[in-house]
Each structure stands twice: as C-alpha cells, then as structure tokens.
Backbone bond lengths (Angstrom), bond angles and torsions (degrees), N, CA, C in turn:
res aa  C-N    CA-C-N  psi(-1)  N-CA   C-N-CA  omega(-1)  CA-C   N-CA-C  phi
1 X - - - 1.464 - - 1.536 111.27 -
2 X 1.339 116.08 -36.60 1.464 119.55 -179.65 1.526 111.08 -59.46
3 X 1.325 116.88 -38.82 1.462 120.23 179.58 1.524 111.38 -63.22
4 X 1.336 116.42 -35.72 1.463 120.52 177.72 1.524 110.84 -65.95
5 X 1.330 116.07 -45.52 1.464 120.62 -179.19 1.529 110.61 -64.04
6 X 1.328 116.23 -37.81 1.465 120.03 179.80 1.529 112.05 -59.12
7 X 1.322 116.96 -26.97 1.465 121.51 -179.31 1.527 112.63 -65.18
8 X 1.334 116.68 -21.39 1.470 119.08 -178.78 1.528 111.94 -109.97
9 X 1.332 116.45 16.06 1.464 121.30 177.44 1.523 109.96 -109.28
10 X 1.320 116.55 123.19 1.461 120.87 -178.86 1.523 110.85 -60.93
11 X 1.327 116.56 -39.67 1.467 120.06 -176.44 1.524 112.69 -66.08
12 X 1.344 117.71 -19.99 1.461 121.51 179.87 1.527 112.20 -91.35
13 X 1.331 115.71 -6.73 1.463 120.39 177.88 1.524 108.78 -87.00
14 X 1.324 115.90 143.97 1.470 117.81 -179.22 1.525 110.64 -63.08
15 X 1.318 115.33 155.99 1.460 120.64 -176.17 1.525 111.12 -60.42
16 X 1.332 115.10 143.98 1.460 120.33 -178.85 1.517 112.95 -76.25
17 X 1.324 114.63 168.70 1.467 120.86 -179.43 1.526 111.07 -74.01
18 X 1.325 114.14 134.84 1.464 118.78 177.03 1.526 112.07 -86.67
19 X 1.335 115.95 -14.67 1.465 119.56 -177.20 1.524 111.84 -106.89
20 X 1.338 117.02 20.21 1.453 120.74 -176.13 1.523 113.89 -90.51
21 X 1.332 114.40 -173.84 1.469 121.53 -176.21 1.525 112.35 -64.43
22 X 1.336 116.61 -34.29 1.468 118.92 -179.18 1.532 111.15 -65.41
23 X 1.321 115.89 -37.61 1.469 119.38 178.38 1.520 110.92 -64.79
24 X 1.330 116.08 -41.25 1.469 119.69 178.70 1.530 110.92 -67.66
25 X 1.323 115.87 -36.92 1.464 120.56 -178.60 1.525 112.12 -67.97
26 X 1.340 115.74 -38.15 1.465 120.81 -174.44 1.524 113.41 -99.66
27 X 1.333 115.95 -12.57 1.454 119.61 177.71 1.511 114.69 74.58
28 X 1.326 116.95 19.52 1.468 120.46 179.61 1.523 108.74 -147.55
29 X 1.326 116.64 124.45 1.462 121.19 -175.90 1.525 112.76 -64.80
30 X 1.321 116.76 -42.60 1.465 119.89 -177.48 1.529 111.49 -67.53
31 X 1.321 116.32 -41.68 1.461 120.04 178.48 1.527 110.27 -67.31
32 X 1.327 115.98 -41.40 1.464 120.12 177.41 1.513 111.85 -61.15
33 X 1.340 116.29 -40.62 1.463 120.77 179.64 1.526 111.21 -65.51
34 X 1.331 116.88 -37.79 1.466 120.49 179.12 1.530 110.85 -66.18
35 X 1.338 117.01 -45.16 1.468 120.33 178.79 1.524 109.67 -62.53
36 X 1.318 116.64 -40.38 1.466 121.33 177.76 1.528 110.94 -61.63
37 X 1.315 115.43 -39.47 1.472 121.00 179.13 1.528 111.14 -66.05
38 X 1.325 116.67 -41.61 1.465 121.18 177.48 1.522 109.90 -63.17
39 X 1.331 115.61 -43.11 1.469 120.44 179.87 1.529 110.87 -61.52
40 X 1.317 116.53 -42.92 1.466 120.65 179.23 1.524 111.04 -62.80
41 X 1.333 116.44 -38.17 1.467 120.45 178.31 1.521 110.75 -65.53
42 X 1.327 116.85 -39.45 1.468 120.05 -179.78 1.523 110.96 -62.92
43 X 1.321 116.61 -33.11 1.468 120.49 178.49 1.523 110.62 -71.12
44 X 1.333 116.81 -47.56 1.469 119.91 179.98 1.519 111.34 -65.92
45 X 1.342 116.56 -27.76 1.467 120.52 179.18 1.522 111.96 -71.59
46 X 1.334 116.20 -15.13 1.454 120.39 -177.72 1.510 114.37 -61.81
47 X 1.322 116.63 -26.35 1.470 120.48 -179.84 1.530 112.04 -101.97
48 X 1.342 116.66 5.71 1.464 119.31 -176.70 1.521 112.18 -58.56
49 X 1.334 117.03 -51.34 1.467 120.29 -176.06 1.522 111.15 -61.57
50 X 1.318 115.44 -46.38 1.470 120.02 179.92 1.526 111.07 -57.07
51 X 1.321 116.61 -48.34 1.462 120.57 -177.69 1.526 112.02 -69.69
52 X 1.330 116.49 -35.56 1.467 120.39 178.41 1.524 109.79 -63.64
53 X 1.326 116.76 -47.10 1.468 121.03 -179.51 1.521 110.82 -59.39
54 X 1.321 116.26 -46.69 1.467 120.09 -179.57 1.525 111.07 -61.12
55 X 1.338 116.73 -33.95 1.464 120.18 -176.64 1.526 113.07 -74.22
56 X 1.343 117.73 -25.58 1.474 119.56 -175.07 1.530 114.12 -112.20
57 X 1.318 117.92 -17.92 1.472 120.14 -176.62 1.524 111.08 -80.36
58 X 1.340 117.59 150.84 1.468 120.61 174.21 1.526 109.56 -69.97
59 X 1.315 116.68 116.51 1.463 121.06 -176.90 1.521 111.17 -99.74
60 X 1.316 115.25 146.36 1.463 120.50 176.39 1.521 108.42 -86.28
61 X 1.343 118.12 120.25 1.463 120.28 178.19 1.529 110.43 -58.71
62 X 1.325 118.07 139.99 1.464 120.63 -178.42 1.528 114.29 -53.48
63 X 1.349 116.61 -35.00 1.467 117.57 -178.78 1.524 113.22 -73.79
64 X 1.353 116.50 -6.26 1.469 120.16 175.21 1.528 112.42 -96.86
65 X 1.313 117.19 -6.54 1.465 120.19 -178.55 1.530 112.86 -59.66
66 X 1.342 119.79 -39.37 1.471 118.88 177.42 1.527 113.51 -57.46
67 X 1.339 116.97 -24.38 1.466 120.01 -179.79 1.531 111.96 -65.55
68 X 1.332 116.34 -23.35 1.467 119.40 176.11 1.523 109.69 -63.03
69 X 1.313 115.35 -39.14 1.463 120.59 -171.62 1.524 113.79 -90.10
70 X 1.336 117.32 -13.37 1.474 118.29 174.91 1.529 111.87 -110.73
71 X 1.345 114.95 10.16 1.472 122.32 174.43 1.528 113.26 63.85
72 X 1.320 116.63 29.93 1.464 119.48 179.28 1.529 112.41 -104.54
73 X 1.330 116.85 2.48 1.463 121.07 175.24 1.520 107.34 -88.45
74 X 1.312 117.30 108.72 1.464 120.59 -164.74 1.525 115.74 -100.92
75 X 1.309 118.44 -28.74 1.464 118.15 -176.56 1.515 111.59 -149.90
76 X 1.339 113.93 155.97 1.461 120.09 177.73 1.519 112.42 108.95
77 X 1.319 114.56 164.29 1.461 122.64 173.61 1.520 106.76 -126.39
78 X 1.321 116.35 126.43 1.456 120.64 -170.79 1.526 111.64 -131.49
79 X 1.323 114.21 153.89 1.458 121.71 175.54 1.525 109.43 -106.07
80 X 1.321 115.84 138.09 1.465 121.26 171.39 1.523 106.51 -121.16
81 X 1.330 117.02 122.43 1.465 119.24 -176.97 1.528 111.44 -86.83
82 X 1.307 115.11 171.85 1.465 121.50 -171.78 1.523 112.90 -60.38
83 X 1.320 116.36 -40.25 1.460 120.08 -179.13 1.523 111.19 -61.72
84 X 1.331 116.17 -44.11 1.468 120.73 179.80 1.529 110.32 -70.58
85 X 1.332 116.63 -38.76 1.469 120.45 176.86 1.525 110.02 -56.23
86 X 1.326 115.31 -49.04 1.465 120.91 -177.31 1.525 111.65 -62.31
87 X 1.329 115.49 -42.44 1.461 119.81 -174.19 1.521 113.47 -76.68
88 X 1.335 117.35 -34.92 1.460 119.81 -171.54 1.533 114.40 -112.97
89 X 1.333 117.27 -42.24 1.468 118.49 -174.49 1.525 111.67 -85.41
90 X 1.327 117.48 -46.15 1.466 119.74 178.43 1.522 110.66 -58.75
91 X 1.320 116.30 -40.37 1.465 120.84 177.74 1.520 110.81 -61.44
92 X 1.329 116.37 -44.01 1.470 120.82 179.50 1.529 111.12 -64.59
93 X 1.331 116.35 -38.39 1.465 120.53 -179.75 1.525 112.40 -75.66
94 X 1.332 115.27 -10.50 1.470 121.46 179.13 1.532 111.38 57.73
95 X 1.335 114.81 44.32 1.462 120.63 -179.67 1.526 110.21 -97.49
96 X 1.315 115.78 139.60 1.456 121.57 178.29 1.531 109.82 -118.37
97 X 1.310 115.89 151.73 1.474 122.13 178.83 1.523 111.62 50.24
98 X 1.318 115.21 45.72 1.457 120.61 -178.01 1.525 109.75 -111.68
99 X 1.315 116.40 148.86 1.462 121.47 173.48 1.520 107.92 -104.29
100 X 1.322 115.60 115.68 1.457 120.52 -176.73 1.526 111.54 -70.45
101 X 1.334 116.36 151.47 1.469 120.13 173.17 1.519 110.02 -69.94
102 X 1.321 116.59 164.55 1.461 120.09 177.90 1.524 111.12 -65.39
103 X 1.330 115.78 -40.59 1.465 121.20 -178.50 1.522 110.29 -147.14
104 X 1.315 114.56 158.06 1.460 121.90 161.71 1.520 106.12 -123.42
105 X 1.327 116.42 127.94 1.462 120.49 173.52 1.517 108.05 -102.67
106 X 1.319 115.25 126.12 1.463 122.37 -178.94 1.523 108.23 -100.34
107 X 1.315 116.52 112.21 1.467 122.49 -179.42 1.524 108.98 -108.78
108 X 1.335 115.09 97.88 1.467 119.83 -177.39 1.525 112.46 -69.91
109 X 1.327 117.08 -26.09 1.468 120.71 -179.45 1.526 111.29 -67.46
110 X 1.321 116.04 -45.84 1.466 121.40 -178.28 1.528 112.90 -95.99
111 X 1.343 116.34 -3.16 1.466 121.71 -176.88 1.532 111.24 55.84
112 X 1.348 113.83 48.37 1.460 120.06 179.27 1.520 110.49 -122.99
113 X 1.318 115.15 141.83 1.453 122.12 168.89 1.530 106.62 -112.65
114 X 1.321 116.00 113.50 1.457 120.48 -179.76 1.527 109.13 -94.08
115 X 1.309 115.63 120.56 1.462 122.38 -179.14 1.531 106.59 -97.32
116 X 1.338 115.97 112.31 1.473 119.83 -161.76 1.524 114.42 -119.48
117 X 1.325 114.35 134.87 1.462 123.43 166.68 1.525 106.57 -106.99
118 X 1.331 116.68 124.14 1.462 120.99 -177.17 1.521 110.59 -109.07
119 X 1.328 115.53 127.49 1.455 121.30 176.59 1.523 108.58 -115.62
120 X 1.321 116.08 123.16 1.458 120.67 -178.93 1.521 108.92 -88.03
121 X 1.314 115.94 79.85 1.455 120.23 -179.24 1.511 109.59 178.48
122 X 1.317 115.68 -175.55 1.461 119.56 177.67 1.521 111.53 -127.31
123 X 1.332 115.49 7.71 1.459 119.37 179.29 1.520 108.51 -147.27
124 X 1.312 116.11 117.56 1.457 119.15 -175.49 1.512 109.22 -143.51
125 X 1.301 116.56 118.33 1.460 120.94 -178.42 1.523 108.10 -148.38
126 X 1.305 116.82 108.46 1.450 120.27 -175.00 1.509 111.40 -150.38
127 X 1.302 115.41 158.68 1.464 120.97 177.40 1.527 111.54 -67.07
128 X 1.331 116.32 -13.96 1.462 120.29 -179.64 1.526 112.89 -76.35
129 X 1.313 117.69 -15.01 1.464 121.95 -171.42 1.519 113.19 -50.70
130 X 1.322 116.11 -53.06 1.464 120.56 -176.02 1.520 111.10 -59.91
131 X 1.332 116.46 -44.03 1.459 120.56 179.95 1.515 112.46 -65.22
132 X 1.332 116.98 -39.41 1.462 120.25 -179.78 1.521 111.27 -67.01
133 X 1.326 116.25 -39.91 1.468 119.44 177.85 1.521 110.21 -65.80
134 X 1.323 116.63 -40.56 1.467 119.68 178.95 1.525 110.83 -62.98
135 X 1.330 116.95 -38.85 1.469 120.24 176.93 1.526 110.98 -60.90
136 X 1.336 116.06 -43.13 1.465 120.29 178.03 1.522 110.97 -61.44
137 X 1.325 116.20 -45.12 1.466 120.32 -177.93 1.521 111.57 -66.24
138 X 1.321 116.55 -38.83 1.466 120.46 177.90 1.519 110.56 -62.15
139 X 1.327 115.69 -45.18 1.464 119.71 -179.20 1.524 110.59 -67.82
140 X 1.327 116.29 -42.63 1.464 121.00 -179.67 1.529 111.33 -61.38
141 X 1.321 116.54 -41.00 1.467 120.61 179.77 1.523 111.18 -65.44
142 X 1.334 116.47 -43.26 1.467 120.19 178.72 1.522 110.73 -62.40
143 X 1.320 115.81 -38.75 1.461 121.37 178.66 1.524 110.49 -67.33
144 X 1.332 116.18 -42.77 1.471 121.02 -179.24 1.524 111.74 -61.63
145 X 1.319 116.34 -31.54 1.469 120.41 -179.58 1.522 112.92 -73.73
146 X 1.322 116.38 -12.10 1.467 120.45 -176.64 1.523 114.03 -109.18
147 X 1.326 117.54 -21.68 1.468 118.52 -176.26 1.530 110.07 -85.09
148 X 1.339 116.92 146.42 1.468 120.49 -178.75 1.527 111.96 -80.45
149 X 1.307 116.48 160.96 1.464 122.30 172.34 1.526 108.50 -62.64
150 X 1.326 121.09 138.94 1.471 128.58 9.90 1.530 114.28 -98.62
151 X 1.319 117.12 20.15 1.461 119.86 -176.89 1.527 111.77 -67.82
152 X 1.347 115.37 144.77 1.457 122.49 176.50 1.524 108.86 -135.12
153 X 1.305 115.18 161.97 1.471 119.95 176.22 1.524 109.83 -119.92
154 X 1.317 114.99 153.86 1.467 120.25 177.74 1.519 109.19 -152.64
155 X 1.322 116.13 137.03 1.465 118.56 176.75 1.527 109.47 -82.57
156 X 1.317 114.50 149.91 1.463 121.20 175.56 1.531 108.49 -140.31
157 X 1.308 115.58 131.35 1.462 121.17 171.62 1.521 106.95 -107.69
158 X 1.326 115.76 115.55 1.462 120.81 -176.17 1.525 110.56 -106.50
159 X 1.318 116.06 118.91 1.462 121.62 167.18 1.521 105.99 -98.11
160 X 1.303 115.71 107.19 1.455 121.22 -165.97 1.521 113.39 -60.98
161 X 1.318 117.49 -32.99 1.466 120.26 -174.13 1.526 113.95 -110.82
162 X 1.330 115.94 17.47 1.464 119.87 176.97 1.522 109.26 -120.00
163 X 1.319 116.86 116.48 1.467 120.84 -177.45 1.520 113.57 -84.44
164 X 1.319 117.06 -26.81 1.463 121.86 -175.93 1.531 110.25 -82.23
165 X 1.328 116.34 112.88 1.464 119.92 -176.31 1.526 112.86 -67.22
166 X 1.316 117.14 -29.68 1.466 118.60 177.79 1.530 110.24 -64.23
167 X 1.328 116.41 -33.91 1.463 120.38 177.74 1.528 111.06 -73.89
168 X 1.331 116.01 -31.55 1.465 119.48 176.01 1.522 109.58 -65.47
169 X 1.327 116.20 -45.38 1.468 121.14 178.43 1.525 109.95 -61.00
170 X 1.318 116.16 -45.28 1.462 121.17 179.74 1.522 111.19 -65.03
171 X 1.333 116.14 -42.42 1.455 121.11 179.58 1.507 112.64 -63.74
172 X 1.331 116.55 -26.40 1.460 120.97 177.50 1.524 110.74 -99.29
173 X 1.337 114.47 26.77 1.467 123.02 174.45 1.520 113.34 56.43
174 X 1.333 116.30 33.81 1.472 122.41 176.88 1.526 112.62 56.82
175 X 1.333 115.63 26.92 1.472 119.97 175.63 1.521 111.10 -82.24
176 X 1.337 116.90 -8.02 1.457 121.97 178.88 1.522 109.40 -128.27
177 X 1.329 115.30 163.51 1.462 121.26 175.03 1.520 108.98 -94.83
178 X 1.328 116.50 170.25 1.464 119.41 177.12 1.523 111.11 -64.75
179 X 1.326 117.28 -30.46 1.467 120.90 176.80 1.521 110.74 -64.16
180 X 1.324 115.91 -33.21 1.467 120.69 -178.68 1.525 112.13 -86.04
181 X 1.323 116.69 -7.72 1.470 121.30 177.51 1.525 109.88 -86.63
182 X 1.314 115.70 145.19 1.470 121.25 179.58 1.521 108.31 -141.20
183 X 1.324 116.39 137.30 1.462 118.65 175.05 1.527 110.33 -100.40
184 X 1.325 115.25 173.07 1.460 119.79 -176.07 1.511 113.95 -63.01
185 X 1.337 116.33 -35.87 1.465 120.17 178.95 1.523 111.02 -61.58
186 X 1.326 116.42 -44.59 1.467 120.66 179.44 1.523 111.04 -64.06
187 X 1.316 115.43 -44.36 1.458 120.75 179.65 1.523 110.59 -57.58
188 X 1.325 115.71 -49.33 1.464 120.62 -178.12 1.527 112.02 -68.15
189 X 1.316 116.66 -41.12 1.464 120.40 -179.89 1.529 111.26 -61.88
190 X 1.318 116.19 -40.23 1.462 120.91 179.69 1.524 111.36 -60.66
191 X 1.330 116.27 -35.21 1.465 121.59 -177.53 1.526 113.04 -100.06
192 X 1.330 116.49 7.20 1.472 121.93 -178.16 1.528 111.98 57.80
193 X 1.324 115.19 39.66 1.460 122.24 174.53 1.526 108.09 -101.70
194 X 1.323 116.25 142.25 1.462 120.55 177.70 1.530 109.34 -89.41
195 X 1.325 116.76 103.81 1.465 120.18 -179.53 1.524 111.54 -62.20
196 X 1.329 116.30 -31.91 1.466 119.76 -179.89 1.523 111.16 -60.17
197 X 1.331 117.15 -33.11 1.463 120.56 177.97 1.527 110.91 -64.92
198 X 1.341 115.64 -41.79 1.461 120.07 178.72 1.524 109.86 -64.11
199 X 1.327 115.83 -47.05 1.468 120.29 -179.93 1.528 111.26 -61.55
200 X 1.340 116.16 -38.25 1.466 120.53 -179.85 1.526 110.90 -65.35
201 X 1.335 116.64 -44.98 1.464 120.37 179.65 1.525 110.64 -60.52
202 X 1.315 116.00 -40.93 1.463 119.67 179.38 1.530 111.28 -67.54
203 X 1.321 116.47 -40.70 1.458 120.61 179.79 1.525 110.97 -63.22
204 X 1.331 116.19 -43.07 1.465 120.48 178.09 1.524 110.83 -63.15
205 X 1.332 115.59 -39.66 1.463 120.00 178.76 1.524 110.68 -64.40
206 X 1.326 116.58 -39.13 1.469 120.46 178.19 1.524 111.27 -60.89
207 X 1.331 116.31 -44.11 1.467 120.21 179.39 1.525 110.72 -61.92
208 X 1.329 116.12 -44.28 1.465 120.10 179.27 1.524 110.79 -64.10
209 X 1.333 115.97 -40.33 1.464 119.66 -179.53 1.524 111.74 -65.03
210 X 1.329 116.33 -41.94 1.471 119.83 178.90 1.526 110.68 -62.04
211 X 1.338 115.98 -46.91 1.470 119.94 179.96 1.527 111.04 -61.18
212 X 1.328 115.73 -44.01 1.464 119.88 -178.18 1.526 110.94 -64.68
213 X 1.326 116.42 -46.49 1.465 120.26 -177.51 1.531 110.77 -64.15
214 X 1.323 117.06 -41.92 1.473 120.01 178.67 1.526 110.64 -62.83
215 X 1.334 116.24 -44.93 1.468 119.65 178.50 1.525 111.12 -59.51
216 X 1.331 116.02 -43.86 1.462 119.99 -179.71 1.528 111.20 -65.18
217 X 1.324 116.23 -40.96 1.467 119.93 178.62 1.527 111.53 -61.35
218 X 1.322 115.78 -41.21 1.464 119.88 -178.41 1.523 112.30 -69.37
219 X 1.340 116.36 -18.57 1.458 120.29 177.00 1.527 111.90 -85.66
220 X 1.318 116.72 -8.03 1.467 120.81 178.64 1.528 107.68 -93.48
221 X 1.315 116.62 116.71 1.469 121.32 -169.21 1.526 113.38 -57.15
222 X 1.328 117.07 -43.94 1.465 119.00 -177.82 1.525 111.35 -64.38
223 X 1.316 116.68 -34.77 1.467 120.89 -179.89 1.524 110.59 -73.52
224 X 1.325 116.27 -49.70 1.471 119.54 -178.48 1.527 110.91 -61.33
225 X 1.339 115.99 -36.29 1.468 119.69 179.40 1.532 111.13 -65.89
226 X 1.332 115.84 -43.67 1.467 119.54 -179.21 1.534 111.69 -69.48
227 X 1.322 116.55 -36.21 1.470 119.60 176.45 1.525 110.03 -62.81
228 X 1.329 115.33 -44.46 1.471 119.78 179.19 1.531 110.66 -60.68
229 X 1.333 115.93 -42.17 1.467 120.13 -179.68 1.526 111.30 -62.39
230 X 1.334 116.37 -42.49 1.464 120.79 -178.19 1.530 111.66 -69.79
231 X 1.334 116.27 -34.04 1.461 119.72 -179.11 1.526 112.64 -75.51
232 X 1.311 116.10 -23.11 1.468 119.49 -176.82 1.526 112.96 -101.13
233 X 1.329 116.63 4.83 1.471 119.22 178.39 1.516 110.61 -116.28
C-alpha cells in the first residue's frame, strides 16, 4: 500500500529536469525542475485509484472465470480488472477489435455482471462519451449472449467523486440513463470497499504535497525574494 501512496506524493517522485520547457518558460532552473516534478507526479497519480481498487477489492481468480459461463459460481461479489478481462473474457467471447471495459463486477447474489467504465473525477464532458458508451454496450451485449439464465448484464459509468447521478448523466453528455450511472459510494459499497479510506489517503497526500511544494518554493531564491517583496508592500 505504501508504494501506491508514494505515487501521489511529489516528494517521492524523482527530481524534475532543469533543462526542460518549464525552466525556459519561467527563467529559473530550480523552479522549472519543481514544476516538472509536480507534473510527473500528476501523471503517475493517474493510475492511483485503479491500482488502489485492485489491491483492496475481492478479485475473481482467472481459473474461476469459466464458472460464470457454466453457472457454477454460486456466491460472492468479485472484481475483474481490465487486464484479466482482456486475457480471459474477451478471448472466450471471441471478440476482435474491441475496447475492454475498465472492470466487470460479478454479483452472484443478484446474478448481475456490471460492465463498468470508471472515471476518477466529478466532471467529465468529452466528445469521446458516445463512443465509450457504445463500447460498453457492445461488450455487455456480447457477454449477455454467453451467460446462462438467470444472469444479466448491465453497463455502468462511474464518476468516482460525483454523487449526483443527474450530473453524471449530464457529464457524459446524456449518453447514459440514471440507471446506468454509478457514483463512487455505490461502486465501493458493492465491493465492500471503504471509500472514506481512499478519500482520507488522498487528503493526507494533498497536505503533504502542499507542505513539500511550499518548502521547495521557499528554497528557490527568486521565489522567496518575490514572496518577501509582495508581503512587505
């Protein structure tokens, strides 16, 4: 878990380039290197949620995946990540040129397979929306044609940090219904994950990042000098 948290800490990211574009833009190598370091952290942080979920959610072992299709998987709720989906389920479905969903959640209690696109944010509006929803529906339909009764499939678009489903629908350009929208609380509750733990880890990381960045800025002479000038005028 510590390695995951380190991915969202600026101080754990290697030092940025002093000869990069940020240095040329700002006219100071140390300041440019710090901005570069922050930028690099933001990129590595992009996979934090995905990796955190995989590390704590109950996962379905690949050798149990055939049980979905012969109706011998009797209890539990499991997560299947994109890598496993691609390697085991897409192959079984004999699909070509397909874009896999981020996750499939297998709910043995309700006999549902949720085909999920996860967005780590609370605001999402892009021209990709229609295509992404179509990819989910294509995959869900192929899956539905292979699973036995009483199993069903349903697409879900999850905006992890947006609780209002009407905003999720709007953010996805109304390409989905409210039934197909999912918030982070629902996602976590379904998998018995504590969302508050994720939010807490991120909040703590933010505090550490702010302290680190401020300390680094104050060590850069041009920055500390200008801050002093602004505070004394």
